[in-house]
N, C-alpha and C positions, 0 to 999 in steps of 0.2 A: 471477364479478367477484367481488370482496370487496366487500359493503358498506360503504356510509358511517356514521363512529362519534357518536353524540347527544353535540354538542357546540355549547357557545353558540358564536357568529359571533366574540366579542372574542377565546377563547382562543388564546394566543400563544407562541412560544418562543422562544427566545434564543439563536441557535447561535454557538460562538466558535470558529474553526477558523481556520488561516494563511491558509487556500487556499480555493478550491470546488473543492475536489477531486473528484471522480466519484461516489462515494458521499457527500457532503452535497448535490450539487445534485441529485440523484435523489429524496433526502429531503424536500428543499424542493421541487420539482415535485409530488409527490405526496401529500405533508403535508395541504393544503386537501380534499381529496378525504375525509378524515377530520374536517374540522373545526378543522383548527390552520395558522393562521399564521406563518411562519418568518422572522425578522431574521435576517440573517447578518453577524458583526462577523469580518472580516480583517485583515491588514496588508499597505497598497499598500509593499512594498518597492519600492526604485528597480529601475531598468532591469529590472526583471521585466513581462511584461504577464500578465493571468488568461487563461488559456486553458478552452473552453466544449467542445474540439471534442469530449470524451468524454459532453459531456451538453449535446448540442444540441437547444436549446429548453427545457433546462431550467435557464437563468441566475435566479438568485434574485432576485425582484422586491425586497425588501427588502434591498438589499446595501451596508453602512455599511464601509470602509475608513479605518482608523487608521494614524495615523504609528506610528514604529520606529527605534529607536537597533542601530546596526549595533556592535556591542559588541566584535565579533570584526576590525573595521578595523585597531585599533592592534596586536593580535598580526601581522595579515598584512603590515603596514608592518616591523614587528619579522623578523617569516621572511624578507622579502625582505631585510633587513640581517644578516640569517644568510647569506643564500648568496651576496651579494654577497663577506662574509669568507670563505665557505669557497674563494669562486675567486679571492681576492687570497692566502687562506693557499697553496694549491696553485703559483701562479705562483711565489710567494718561494722556495717549497722546489725548485722545477724550476731555479731560477735559481742555485742556491748548488750545486756538486757535491758536497760534502761528505754533504748536505742531499737529495741527489736521490733515492739510492735508499730513504731512509725516508719521504721524500713518497710519494712512488710504493707503498710497500708498506702505508703506515700511514693512506693520505687516507681510505679508508673508514671507519676508525676515528674518523680529527678530524673527518668530517661529521656519525658517529653520536651523539659528543660535541655538536657545534655545535648538532645539531638538536634534544638530548634536550628541551626546556621544549616543543616545539613538536608532540614525537610521542610524548608520554609514556604512563604509563597511564591519561589524562585526555585520549583522541582524543575530539575537538569532536564530535557528533552531535547527532539529534532527538531523539533516544530517552533519550537518556540523561543524568545530568548532569554538566558543565557542557551546558547546551544551548544551542545555536547562535542562537537566537531571543528569550534572555530579554530584550534590550532590546524587544523588543513588548511586554512584561506592564505598565509603567505605561500606555503610551497605550492598550492592550485595555482596563483597567479604565476610566480615565477616560472612552476614550468608550463604553463599557458601562452607565457610570452615566446617562450622558445621552440612551441608545437606551431608556432601563428607563425613566425619568423622561418623556419624552415619547411613551409606549408603555405607557398602564396598564394594557393586558389581556393582559402577559407574564407569565405563570404559571409557568414551568422555566427553567434553565439548562442548555443543552446544550454541554458543553466537549469537541469533537474532540481527540485526539491519536492521531498523534506531528504537530508536536512538544509535548513536556509543557509547553512554556510557557501552550500553553491551556488547560490543567490549572490551575495557577496562578491565572492570569486567570477562572474560573469559579470556582473556589472562595474568592478573592477577593471577585468580586460577590456572592457568596451573602450573605458575612459582612457585605459593607455595606446589601443593599438588604434582606434577610433571606428573597430567593427561593431554593427550593431549587434545587439544578442536580443534573446527571449526569454520570458521567465517562464517557468511550467511550476507547477505547486499542486502536486499532489492530494495534500491534503492544505487545510485552510493554515494560515500561518497565524495573525494576531486576533481576528476569530475564533481559532480554534477552543472551544469550550471544554475538551476534552483534561485541558493543561489551564484552570484559572489562573488571574493575576488579580493582583487589588488595584481599583479604579483607576489610581494614576499611573501607574505600568501599564495598564492596559492602554492609559490613550499616551503614553509614550511610546510605546512599541507600537502602535498604529500610526502614528507618525514616522517611523524609522522605515514601516513595510512600504507606507506610502510614497518615503524621499527616494529608500532604495530600488523601487518597484518602476519610478517616475519617469527614469532613462530608459528602459525599456521596451523596444519597437513592438512589440505585444507581449499580451499575458495568455496562459495556459494552462487550463484545469480540467478534470475528469468530470464533472457533472453541471450539470445546466442551474441546479440550484446552488452548489456552490459557485459559481460562476456570478449569479444573479445576486449572492451574498459580497462576492469580491467587487463586483459592479458599484454596489453601492459605495463601497468604501473607497475607489480609485476613481470613480468619475468616469469609468470608461468603459467599453466592450472587451468583453473576457470571450476569449477562444473558447472551445469543447471539441478536445479530443479523450474518447473516453479510456476505459478501461476494456482489452480484448481479448480473442483469442486466436490463435493459431492455426490456422485450417490442415497445416503439415502435421501437426500434434495429432489433429482427430482422424488421419486417415487410415487407420489402420481398422480395420475388417473384427468387430466383437460380436457377438452372440449372444443374446441377453439369457441371462439366468434363470430359471425354469422357478425358484422359488420366486414370491413379493418380497424384492431387495431395496429397503431402502438405505440408502449412504452419504454418510457425509465424510469429505474430508477437508481438514484443516484442523485450528488450533481452536480452543474452546478459552476464551481469556475472559476475565470477572462479568464483561458488561453484556454477554452473553447468553451468561447464567439462566435469567428470565425465559429466554427463548425456547431453550432446553428443558426449562422444567414445563412449561408449555403444553409442550410437542410428547415427554415422557408423559405427561399425566393424560393426556389425552391417547395414551396405548393403552395406558393403566384402564382409563373409562370404556374402554372396547372391551378389553379382558374382562371387565365385570360385568360388562353384557355378554358376554358368550359370543361377540362377535370378531375376535381375532383368531383364524386358523393359523394350524399350526404352521403352513408355509411360508410364514411372516418372518423377515432376517432384517435387522436393523444391526447395520454396521457403522462406525467411525475409525478413522485413520487419520492419526496425526500428534501433534504435541500437546500434551498441559491438558488432556480428556481423564485424568481421573476421577473428577468430581463426577463425570457423566455414568462410572459404574457405580457410583454410589448412589449417585440419584437412583440409578435403574434400579437397586435394591430398596429404596425405601419404596419405591412405586409398584414395586413387585414385578416389574418386566426384567429381571436382569438375566433370563433364561432365554429370550431373544433379543436383546440388546449385547452386542458383542463390540468391546474396546480392542483397537490394535497398535500400535506406534504408527512414527510415520513410515513411509515408502518413497520409493523413485518417483518421479515424476512420471515415467512413461508408463510407471507399475499403476498410478495413481488415475491417468486417462482410463484403462482398461478396465479397472474398477466403477470408473463414472458410466464409462460406455455399456456397461452389464447389468446394469442396475435398469431398475420400475422407475424408481424416485430418486431423486435427488435432492437432499436435505441444507437447507440453506438456512444459517442461525447468525440472527446480527440484532443486534443492541435494542431496546425499544425505545431507546432517548429521544429527545425529539432533535437532538444533534447529530444521531445517524440517517437523519433524513438525507441529507446531502454527501451520503457514501452509496460511492458506486464503484461494489469490492470486486477487485482479481476473480473473489472465490465466485462470486456470478457470473463472469466474461465466460469462465470455464467453462462452467454449469450449460451455457448457451453453446458451445462448442462440441459436447458431448450429446447436444441432442434427444436430451431425455428429460422427462417433467420435473418440475421444478418445484418443491413443496419449501416456499420463504415465510420465516416468521419475522417479521419487520416493521417499522410503526409507517402508521398508515398514511400517507400524503408524499411519500420521501422518493428515491430514488429509484430502489428495486421496485418501486409498486411498480411506478410509471415503466421503465423497461420490461415487466412481466407482461403487462396492457400490449407495448408495442408488438412485442414479440409471441405474443401469446403461447409462452412456454411455460407456462405454471400458473399457479395460485398464493396468493400471497393471505396468510390470515397473522391475526393478532391472541386472538383467543383460545381458551383449548375446547371450548365447544364449537368452536370455527371449523377446528383440527379434527376433531373427532367428525364431521359432517363432512370433509375432503378426503378421510382416510374410510370412512365406511363406502363411499363412493366408487375408491380406488379400488377399494378389495371387492367388491363386489361388480367391477368392470371386468377386473382383472379374471377373477375365476368364469367369468362369462366371454372371456378370450377376445373384449373390446380396447380400445383404445383408455388406458387410465383413468384419464380425467377426462377424457371428451373432449380434448382440445386438437385443433389443426393448429400446430406450428409455421410464421409467417416466417417461411427462409429466406423471403426478403428482408425484412427487417432483422433479421439473427446478422445476415451477414454484414449490415452497419457494423458491427460490433469486429469484426474478422480483423487481424494488424496489418493486411494489406489496405482494407478501406482505412485504417486511421492513418495507417504510412503514409496514403496520397494525401488523406488532408493536411499531414505536416509538410509534406513536400509543395503543397499550393500555400501553405501558408509563409514558409521559407523564402518561395518564390516573390511573393508581395513582398514582402519585408526586404529582402535583395533590390526588389525595383524600385522600392519607396527610397530605399538608399541610396540607388546611384550605383547598385550594383555591391555591394558591400565594402568593401574596400576604399579607404580615402588614400591619395597620395602621400597625406600626412603620416599615415601608417609606417610606409616606409621608414622613415625620415625618424620616427621615434624609435623603432626598433633598432635603427643602425646604429646608433647611440651605443647600446648595450653590447657587452662581448659578447662572441657565439655560444652559446652553450648546449652541451647532450641533453636528451631527453631522462637522462634518470638523475633525479631531485636527490 
């Protein structure tokens, strides 16, 4: 077990995050062990509930919710009007005989023209500008100043993105209070190719990113390839604190199932469908060979899995592939730990090489062999090689050989993949170790900045009237 850092009791950090994501909740859980108290500033979004099922027992003690303005609401109203206009145009054309054919043949073109202002190159997201949560910035800054005023021990501001609005809040709070800030990006910002932009917008957004993060005392991300990309853009070293697992979540004793069970937990977005197809094709190939025994059971748990059931029927393996809805996190952990093999599906695109998914970290915590479908030369392959926790494939033929070997070893009573996982390397991905790494970084930033707060903070804040925590 890691030791507690030598910190004073009043050493505190203000964490700015849109919500209490698992990563943030686990940091808050373990930071006190290293002498840091966390205050968490989030947005209270109407109609949304804060979920802590992925962080049971980790709800932050000092949680502050600010208001926010949904600036996209008028846009959604306008888009609704566009949809209604589309419908009216279509109905009008269908009732005019000379234009009926025109309406049928050009309806798609008409629809595209009407929708263009809403689905253009400026597609809204949380990782690029325009940020869907920009209306949170003024509320977050106002409440952040109140929190800092009433907690003199706050030495560091830690802003976690996505969305990037939290980075603007962190930067503005640092300028107004003279408290150093650290920027965390769990996804790329301007270098995020999943949300492309025109070249002139790309250059402009890169300048905005560099200008915003220039004042940050440190920049943190979740994988080495992503850190290398960001280092190229910012011309500075980038800290890597990967996603991880909490050992407390995997402390229960679970007996493996008697059947050869492959389990996938999570969602299947369109980018992961090619991986799913390769896996199901491998199952179909083994069935055609007669090499797929009746004891095989393949389970999918999560959201957006309808396509998996359809593909299983297409490849003729619907009798062994079962699709279920989402389950609570503690149940998800049990399902992982009782499995023979854990299935990890990721996009084969080159952009996915920099990703270190939370699912991979959870699978490491379950200590079950991992069969991953992901791009070669990426973070997932690197982690699996370091930990010896599984194998990665990219083609159906590779998957067939791995599954054939696993089935033979299982029936012989041996190790499924013939792997001996490296427990020491896996432990590096525990939340405790990661939080220790974060605490050391916070300490370094605090020392470099003379203890965090400057005397100018008291003067700048005293000009403001006393405010409450409720914004």
